[in-house]
C-alpha positions in Angstrom: 74.2 -67.3 -115.2 72.4 -70.7 -115.1 74.3 -73.7 -113.7 74.8 -75.6 -117.0 76.2 -72.5 -118.7 78.4 -71.8 -115.8 79.7 -75.3 -115.8 80.5 -75.2 -119.5 82.3 -71.8 -119.1 84.4 -73.0 -116.2 85.2 -76.2 -118.0 86.3 -74.4 -121.1 88.4 -71.9 -119.2 90.1 -74.8 -117.3 90.8 -76.7 -120.5 92.5 -73.7 -122.0 94.6 -73.2 -118.8 95.6 -76.9 -118.7 96.9 -76.9 -122.2 98.5 -73.5 -121.9 100.3 -74.4 -118.7 101.8 -77.7 -120.0 102.7 -76.2 -123.4 104.5 -73.1 -121.9 106.4 -75.4 -119.4 107.8 -77.5 -122.2 108.5 -74.4 -124.3 110.5 -72.8 -121.6 112.8 -75.8 -121.3 113.0 -77.2 -124.8 113.4 -75.9 -128.4 110.1 -74.9 -130.0 110.6 -77.4 -132.9 111.1 -80.3 -130.5 108.1 -79.3 -128.4 105.6 -79.4 -131.3 106.7 -82.9 -132.3 107.0 -84.2 -128.7 105.0 -87.3 -127.8 105.9 -86.6 -124.1 104.0 -83.3 -124.4 101.0 -85.0 -125.9 100.9 -87.7 -123.2 101.3 -85.1 -120.5 98.6 -82.8 -121.9 96.1 -85.6 -122.3 96.9 -86.9 -118.8 96.6 -83.5 -117.1 93.4 -82.7 -119.0 91.6 -85.8 -117.7 93.2 -85.6 -114.2 92.3 -81.9 -113.8 88.7 -82.3 -114.7 88.2 -85.3 -112.4 89.9 -83.7 -109.4 88.2 -80.3 -110.1 84.8 -82.1 -110.1 85.8 -84.0 -106.9 86.9 -80.9 -105.0 83.9 -78.8 -106.1 85.7 -76.3 -108.3 82.7 -76.2 -110.7 80.0 -75.8 -108.0 81.5 -73.2 -105.6 80.3 -69.6 -105.4 83.5 -68.0 -106.3 82.2 -64.5 -105.6 82.6 -65.5 -101.9 85.9 -67.4 -102.3 88.3 -67.5 -99.3 91.0 -69.8 -97.8 88.8 -72.9 -98.0 88.4 -72.5 -101.8 92.2 -71.8 -102.2 92.9 -75.1 -100.4 90.5 -77.0 -102.8 92.4 -75.5 -105.8 95.7 -76.5 -104.3 94.6 -80.1 -103.8 93.1 -80.4 -107.3 96.2 -79.0 -109.0 98.7 -80.9 -106.9 96.9 -84.3 -107.5 96.7 -83.5 -111.3 100.5 -82.9 -111.4 101.1 -86.0 -109.3 99.0 -88.0 -111.8 101.2 -86.8 -114.7 104.3 -87.9 -112.8 102.9 -91.4 -112.2 102.0 -91.8 -115.9 105.4 -90.5 -117.1 107.1 -93.0 -114.8 105.0 -95.9 -116.1 105.1 -95.1 -119.8 108.5 -93.3 -120.1 110.4 -94.6 -117.1 111.3 -91.0 -116.4 109.8 -87.9 -114.7 110.2 -84.4 -116.2 110.6 -82.7 -112.8 111.3 -79.2 -114.0 108.5 -79.3 -116.5 106.0 -80.4 -113.8 107.2 -77.8 -111.3 106.7 -75.0 -113.8 103.3 -76.5 -114.9 102.2 -76.7 -111.2 103.1 -73.0 -110.6 101.3 -71.8 -113.8 98.4 -74.1 -113.1 97.9 -72.7 -109.6 98.3 -69.1 -110.6 95.9 -69.3 -113.6 93.3 -71.5 -112.0 93.4 -69.5 -108.8 93.2 -66.2 -110.7 90.3 -67.4 -112.9 88.3 -68.2 -109.8 89.3 -65.3 -107.5 88.7 -62.7 -110.1 85.0 -63.2 -109.3 85.7 -62.3 -105.7 87.7 -59.3 -106.7 85.0 -58.1 -109.0 82.3 -58.6 -106.4 84.4 -56.8 -103.7 84.8 -53.8 -106.1 81.0 -53.6 -106.5 80.5 -54.0 -102.7 83.0 -51.2 -102.0 81.0 -48.8 -104.2 77.7 -49.9 -102.6 78.9 -49.8 -99.0 79.6 -46.1 -99.0 76.0 -45.5 -98.1 76.0 -47.8 -95.1 76.0 -46.7 -91.4 79.6 -46.5 -90.1 79.8 -49.4 -87.7 82.2 -50.4 -84.9 82.3 -54.1 -84.1 83.2 -54.9 -80.5 85.0 -58.2 -80.5 87.4 -59.5 -83.1 87.0 -63.2 -82.3 85.1 -65.8 -84.3 81.7 -64.1 -83.9 83.0 -60.6 -84.7 84.9 -61.6 -87.8 81.9 -63.6 -89.0 79.7 -60.5 -88.6 82.1 -58.2 -90.5 82.4 -60.7 -93.3 78.7 -60.9 -93.6 78.4 -57.1 -93.5 80.8 -56.9 -96.5 79.0 -59.6 -98.3 75.6 -58.0 -97.7 75.9 -54.2 -98.1 72.2 -54.0 -98.7 71.8 -54.4 -94.9 73.1 -50.9 -94.6 76.1 -51.5 -92.2 79.6 -50.5 -93.2 82.3 -52.0 -90.9 84.8 -49.3 -90.1 86.8 -50.8 -87.2 87.1 -53.5 -84.6 87.5 -53.1 -80.9 89.1 -55.9 -78.9 91.0 -56.1 -75.6 93.4 -58.8 -77.0 96.6 -56.8 -77.5 97.9 -59.4 -80.0 95.1 -58.4 -82.4 95.2 -54.7 -82.0 96.4 -52.6 -85.0 96.0 -55.7 -87.3 93.6 -55.8 -90.2 91.0 -58.5 -90.3 89.0 -58.7 -93.6 90.3 -55.3 -94.3 89.0 -53.8 -91.1 91.5 -52.5 -88.5 91.5 -53.5 -84.8 91.8 -49.9 -83.6 92.0 -50.5 -79.8 90.5 -51.9 -76.6 87.1 -51.5 -74.9 88.3 -48.6 -72.7 88.8 -46.6 -75.9 85.3 -47.0 -77.3 84.2 -43.5 -76.5 87.2 -41.9 -78.1 87.1 -44.2 -81.2 83.4 -43.4 -81.7 84.1 -39.7 -81.9 87.3 -40.0 -83.9 85.8 -42.2 -86.6 82.2 -40.8 -86.7 80.7 -44.1 -85.7 76.9 -44.3 -86.0 76.4 -48.0 -85.1 78.0 -50.3 -82.6 77.6 -54.1 -82.8 78.7 -56.1 -79.7 79.9 -59.5 -81.0 81.1 -61.3 -77.8 78.4 -63.8 -77.1 80.5 -65.8 -74.7 80.9 -62.9 -72.3 79.2 -63.1 -68.9 76.0 -61.1 -68.4 77.7 -58.8 -65.8 80.6 -58.0 -68.1 78.2 -57.6 -71.0 76.1 -55.2 -69.0 79.1 -52.9 -68.3 80.3 -53.1 -71.9 76.8 -52.4 -73.2 76.4 -49.3 -71.0 79.7 -48.0 -72.2 78.5 -48.3 -75.8 75.1 -46.9 -75.1 76.7 -43.9 -73.4 78.4 -42.9 -76.6 75.1 -42.1 -78.2 75.7 -44.5 -81.1 73.0 -47.1 -81.9 74.0 -50.2 -80.0 73.2 -53.7 -81.1 74.2 -57.2 -80.2 74.2 -60.7 -81.7 72.4 -63.9 -80.5 73.7 -66.7 -78.3 77.1 -68.3 -78.6 75.5 -71.6 -79.6 74.0 -69.9 -82.7 77.3 -68.4 -83.6 79.2 -71.6 -83.3 76.7 -73.5 -85.5 76.8 -70.8 -88.1 73.2 -69.7 -87.6 74.0 -66.1 -86.8 73.8 -63.6 -89.6 73.7 -59.9 -90.0 69.9 -60.2 -90.1 70.0 -61.7 -86.5 71.7 -58.6 -85.0 69.2 -56.9 -82.7 69.0 -53.7 -80.8 70.2 -53.7 -77.2 67.3 -54.0 -74.8 67.0 -52.5 -71.3 67.3 -56.1 -69.9 70.9 -56.3 -71.3 71.9 -53.5 -68.9 70.8 -55.5 -65.9 73.7 -57.8 -66.1 71.9 -60.8 -64.6 73.3 -64.3 -65.2 70.7 -66.9 -66.2 70.2 -69.7 -63.6 70.1 -73.3 -64.7 66.9 -74.8 -63.3 66.6 -78.2 -61.8 64.7 -79.6 -64.7 64.3 -83.0 -63.3 62.7 -81.7 -60.0 60.4 -79.4 -62.0 59.4 -82.1 -64.4 58.5 -84.4 -61.5 56.1 -81.7 -60.2 54.6 -80.7 -63.5 54.9 -83.4 -66.2 51.6 -85.2 -66.8 50.0 -83.2 -64.0 47.1 -80.7 -63.8 48.3 -77.2 -63.2 46.1 -74.2 -62.3 47.4 -70.6 -62.8 45.3 -67.8 -61.5 45.8 -64.4 -63.1 46.9 -66.3 -66.1 46.3 -63.4 -68.4 48.7 -61.1 -66.5 52.4 -60.4 -67.2 53.7 -62.9 -64.6 50.8 -65.4 -64.8 51.0 -65.7 -68.6 54.8 -66.2 -68.5 54.3 -68.9 -65.8 51.9 -70.6 -68.3 54.5 -70.4 -71.0 57.2 -71.9 -68.8 54.9 -74.6 -67.5 54.0 -75.7 -71.0 57.6 -76.7 -71.6 57.2 -79.5 -69.1 54.2 -81.1 -70.9 51.5 -81.0 -68.2 48.4 -83.2 -68.7 46.1 -80.2 -68.3 46.8 -76.4 -67.9 44.0 -74.3 -66.4 44.1 -70.6 -67.3 42.0 -68.8 -64.8 41.4 -65.0 -64.9 38.6 -62.5 -64.9 39.7 -60.5 -68.0 38.3 -62.3 -71.0 40.6 -60.6 -73.5 43.8 -61.4 -71.7 42.7 -65.1 -71.2 41.8 -65.3 -74.8 45.2 -64.1 -75.9 47.2 -66.5 -73.8 44.9 -69.3 -74.6 45.4 -68.7 -78.4 49.1 -68.3 -77.9 49.6 -71.6 -76.1 47.4 -73.5 -78.5 49.6 -72.2 -81.3 52.5 -74.2 -79.7 50.6 -77.3 -80.9 51.5 -79.4 -77.9 48.6 -81.7 -78.4 49.4 -83.8 -75.3 48.5 -80.8 -73.0 44.8 -79.9 -72.6 44.4 -76.2 -72.2 41.3 -75.0 -70.4 40.5 -71.3 -70.3 38.4 -70.3 -67.2 36.8 -66.9 -66.8 36.4 -66.5 -63.0 37.1 -64.0 -60.3 39.2 -65.2 -57.3 36.8 -63.2 -55.1 33.9 -65.5 -56.1 34.5 -68.2 -53.4 31.9 -70.6 -54.7 33.2 -70.5 -58.3 36.8 -71.0 -57.1 35.8 -74.0 -55.0 33.8 -75.5 -57.8 36.7 -75.1 -60.2 39.2 -76.7 -57.9 36.8 -79.5 -57.1 36.0 -80.2 -60.8 39.6 -80.2 -62.2 41.5 -81.4 -59.1 44.8 -79.5 -59.9 48.1 -80.9 -58.6 49.7 -77.5 -58.4 48.3 -74.0 -58.1 50.3 -70.9 -59.0 48.3 -67.9 -57.5 49.4 -64.8 -59.5 46.0 -63.0 -59.5 46.4 -59.7 -57.7 45.9 -56.0 -57.8 49.4 -54.5 -57.9 49.3 -50.8 -58.6 50.2 -48.8 -55.5 48.4 -45.5 -56.2 45.3 -47.2 -57.4 45.0 -49.5 -54.4 45.7 -46.5 -52.1 42.6 -44.9 -53.6 40.6 -48.2 -53.6 41.6 -50.0 -50.4 38.5 -52.2 -50.2 39.2 -53.6 -53.7 42.7 -54.4 -52.7 41.5 -56.3 -49.5 38.8 -58.2 -51.4 41.2 -59.3 -54.3 44.6 -59.6 -52.6 43.5 -61.0 -49.2 40.1 -62.6 -49.6 40.9 -63.8 -53.2 44.1 -65.5 -51.9 42.2 -66.9 -49.0 39.5 -68.4 -51.3 42.1 -70.1 -53.6 44.3 -71.3 -50.8 41.4 -72.7 -48.8 40.1 -74.5 -51.9 43.5 -76.0 -52.4 43.5 -77.2 -48.7 39.9 -78.5 -48.9 40.5 -80.5 -52.1 44.0 -81.8 -51.4 46.0 -79.9 -54.0 49.6 -81.0 -53.7 51.4 -77.6 -54.0 50.2 -74.0 -53.7 52.5 -71.1 -54.6 51.6 -67.5 -53.9 53.3 -64.9 -56.1 54.1 -62.1 -53.7 56.2 -58.9 -53.9 59.0 -57.0 -52.2 56.3 -54.3 -51.4 55.1 -56.7 -48.7 58.1 -55.8 -46.6 57.5 -53.0 -44.1 54.7 -51.7 -46.3 53.6 -48.1 -46.0 50.9 -48.7 -48.5 47.7 -50.7 -48.9 48.9 -52.8 -51.8 52.0 -54.0 -50.0 50.0 -54.5 -46.8 47.4 -56.7 -48.5 50.1 -58.8 -50.1 51.8 -59.3 -46.7 48.5 -60.3 -45.2 48.0 -62.7 -48.1 51.4 -64.3 -47.1 50.1 -64.6 -43.5 46.9 -66.3 -44.7 49.0 -68.9 -46.7 51.4 -69.5 -43.8 48.6 -70.1 -41.3 47.0 -72.6 -43.6 50.3 -74.4 -44.0 50.4 -75.3 -40.3 47.8 -78.0 -40.5 47.4 -78.8 -44.2 48.6 -81.6 -46.4 49.0 -79.1 -49.1 52.5 -77.6 -49.3 52.0 -73.9 -49.2 54.7 -71.3 -50.1 55.0 -67.7 -51.1 57.6 -66.3 -53.5 58.6 -62.7 -53.0 60.4 -60.6 -55.6 60.7 -57.1 -56.9 59.7 -55.4 -60.1 59.7 -57.1 -63.5 60.8 -55.3 -66.6 58.1 -54.8 -69.2 55.1 -55.9 -67.1 51.8 -54.1 -68.0 51.5 -50.8 -66.2 55.1 -50.8 -65.0 57.7 -48.1 -65.3 59.4 -49.3 -68.5 56.4 -49.3 -70.8 55.4 -45.9 -69.3 58.9 -44.4 -70.0 58.9 -45.8 -73.6 55.5 -44.2 -74.2 56.7 -40.8 -72.9 59.9 -41.0 -75.0 57.9 -41.9 -78.1 55.7 -38.8 -77.4 58.8 -36.6 -77.3 59.1 -36.4 -73.5 59.6 -35.5 -70.9 60.1 -38.7 -68.9 58.5 -38.5 -65.4 60.5 -39.8 -62.5 59.1 -39.8 -59.0 62.3 -38.9 -57.1 66.0 -38.7 -58.1 66.9 -41.0 -55.2 64.3 -43.7 -55.8 65.6 -47.2 -56.4 63.9 -50.5 -57.3 64.9 -54.1 -57.8 64.3 -55.5 -61.3 64.4 -58.8 -63.1 63.0 -60.0 -66.4 59.5 -61.6 -66.6 60.9 -65.0 -67.8 63.5 -65.2 -65.1 61.0 -64.3 -62.4 58.5 -66.9 -63.7 61.1 -69.6 -63.9 62.3 -69.0 -60.4 58.7 -69.0 -59.1 58.3 -72.5 -60.6 61.6 -73.6 -59.2 60.8 -72.3 -55.7 57.6 -74.3 -55.8 59.6 -77.5 -56.0 61.6 -76.6 -52.9 58.6 -76.0 -50.6 58.0 -78.1 -47.6 55.3 -75.9 -46.2 55.0 -72.3 -45.0 58.1 -70.8 -46.5 58.5 -67.4 -47.9 61.0 -67.7 -50.7 62.9 -64.6 -51.6 64.4 -64.2 -55.1 67.9 -62.7 -55.4 67.1 -59.5 -57.3 70.7 -58.4 -57.6 71.6 -54.8 -57.0 68.8 -52.1 -56.8 68.6 -49.8 -59.9 68.1 -46.1 -59.7 64.9 -45.2 -61.5 66.5 -42.1 -63.0 69.4 -44.2 -64.4 66.8 -46.5 -65.9 65.1 -43.5 -67.6 68.4 -42.2 -68.9 69.4 -45.6 -70.4 66.0 -46.0 -72.1 66.3 -42.6 -73.6 69.7 -43.4 -75.0 68.6 -46.8 -76.3 65.8 -45.0 -78.1 68.4 -43.0 -80.0 68.1 -39.7 -78.1 70.2 -37.6 -75.8 68.8 -37.1 -72.3 68.7 -33.4 -72.9 66.5 -33.9 -76.0 63.8 -35.7 -74.1 64.2 -34.3 -70.6 63.4 -35.8 -67.2 61.0 -34.2 -64.7 60.5 -35.2 -61.1 56.9 -35.5 -59.9 57.4 -36.2 -56.2 56.4 -39.3 -54.2 52.7 -40.3 -54.3 50.8 -41.6 -51.3 52.0 -45.0 -50.2 55.3 -45.0 -52.2 58.8 -45.7 -50.8 62.1 -44.4 -51.9 63.5 -48.0 -51.9 62.2 -51.5 -51.5 63.3 -54.4 -49.2 63.1 -58.1 -49.8 63.1 -59.0 -46.1 62.6 -57.0 -43.0 65.0 -57.3 -40.0 62.6 -59.5 -38.0 62.5 -62.1 -40.7 65.1 -64.9 -40.5 66.8 -65.4 -43.8 68.2 -68.8 -44.1 71.1 -69.9 -46.4 70.5 -70.0 -50.1 68.5 -73.1 -51.0 69.0 -72.8 -54.8 70.9 -70.3 -56.9 69.1 -66.9 -56.5 66.5 -68.4 -54.1 66.6 -67.8 -50.4 64.2 -68.6 -47.6 62.8 -65.9 -45.3 60.7 -67.5 -42.5 58.3 -64.8 -41.4 56.2 -65.5 -38.3 52.5 -65.4 -39.1 49.9 -64.1 -36.7 47.7 -66.6 -34.9 44.7 -68.2 -36.7 42.1 -66.8 -34.3 43.6 -63.3 -34.5 43.7 -63.5 -38.3 40.1 -64.6 -38.5 39.0 -61.8 -36.1 40.8 -59.2 -38.3 39.4 -60.6 -41.5 35.9 -60.4 -40.1 36.4 -56.7 -39.2 38.3 -55.4 -42.3 35.4 -54.9 -44.7 33.3 -53.1 -42.0 35.9 -50.3 -41.6 35.9 -46.9 -43.2 38.6 -46.3 -45.8 41.0 -44.3 -43.7 40.6 -46.7 -40.8 41.2 -49.6 -43.2 44.5 -48.1 -44.5 45.9 -47.5 -41.0 44.9 -50.9 -39.8 46.4 -52.8 -42.8 49.7 -51.0 -42.6 50.0 -51.3 -38.9 49.2 -55.1 -38.9 51.6 -55.8 -41.8 54.5 -53.9 -40.1 54.7 -56.3 -37.2 52.3 -54.5 -34.9 50.5 -57.8 -34.6 47.7 -57.9 -31.9 47.7 -60.7 -29.4 44.0 -60.4 -28.7 40.8 -58.9 -30.1 41.2 -56.1 -27.7 44.6 -55.2 -29.1 43.1 -55.3 -32.6 40.7 -52.5 -31.5 43.8 -50.6 -30.2 45.5 -50.9 -33.5 42.4 -49.6 -35.2 42.1 -46.6 -32.9 
């Protein structure tokens, strides 16, 4: 119905109700013959007619969507009717010097009932249609009967086309349990989720407690995922409080939600001082960590952002993405270059004079580097050396090496080359004006070639999921969190530190696989898990510091300092001169031995390590 037609219809209905209410009120208290000739009735009827339409217009009774009427709309009706009746009382006192209290009381009651009924019948009609439609929706449990949860249920009922049928609430607040909210029963607490899912044939669970801590949310999410029902959650508490959240904003639970990691508030002022209006160079800018560092850096409005990488497709993609942000004050410069090309790296640093370098370029796959040790040495050690020495030569303010927990007591080539890269940076820090630092952390969820995308691909193909060993554990954090903490750690550097990010508790890889299977809507038995056995160079568990490294007190939330002692400069140079002349097997043994604290004191001892 168009707005003008709707306005005319509601006005006509209200006019009929107004005259009917006042007439019946007089008729109940006076003889019919007197009522028809009563000037008091005529005065009262004209007064309430004008007063009602004015107050109804003022309180929006003609422009509200009555199909969605609730308490707020009822309050508007109460105010409009009460003011209309009060207006009659004032007019009667002025004109008649008397107030017909009983007539006005009956008129108020009739007015409220009839005006309210005429409006709320639209809600009743709509709810009856909704009730018929919702029978085809997925049976849904909403965890949390607070503001967010009740808002979600209300929107589910108003939007049955979204395919969600709220069946029950779950809430640990005992004062709410066994009550009905919007016609949905609060059936029990969170410890009863599993039983309630089975008892009520729940297909879908929506977690609607956005204020809950990440740790508590992770435990609750796991309990929901373990039921086998599709588990979803809603956005941030800020969006709920401002009314931005809707049924369309509900998203599936991600594996990150099961980590239970609280977000750290960054020192925005310190980071802005380092990055705003500065020139920033990111190597490996097309990789998972490098590209995320670029995204985070862009938030601080640098003058120039240099995207350096040797893969043209990945650099093209991040370049296009960042330009899409339309931050015209930042000049974005894509640079196709290999960190192994010393001359090209020196020319680039000399030309652009970056204030900060984030060195994220590296070969990171353990089995591949085990099979190709010379490529690991050239990229991870000599590539780092080239970029770091260019920073030193041209007076770059800060240099941050992105390292890995695999650099601790490494049994493999990849970890050994990253540990040696840390040593290179620490040696340069001794006599350089550039503030060098390394940041060491574990696995990041979702990075290219990592375990999560591999598991997802195997699940999509119908399984089985391949796990190396049932006992294997790894540290995990999200790519955005890791990148933000790398940037924050860079602001804390005074020269030569190895910053270690707090990775939380290690996660069993087999548990990660099981959770991904359940999040994908399958039972573990349907997909299956097979164990392939450890490959060359792999460890059952990772460490962030070895016992010989001194871990100082926390310098920032989730950031610690581990001061590893680097080898001497002359010994380092002697080893570097020899590495590329070795045979593959000899190279592997030497790298692992050197990186595991068997550091030679002289060239002669280097020969002993090799032999």
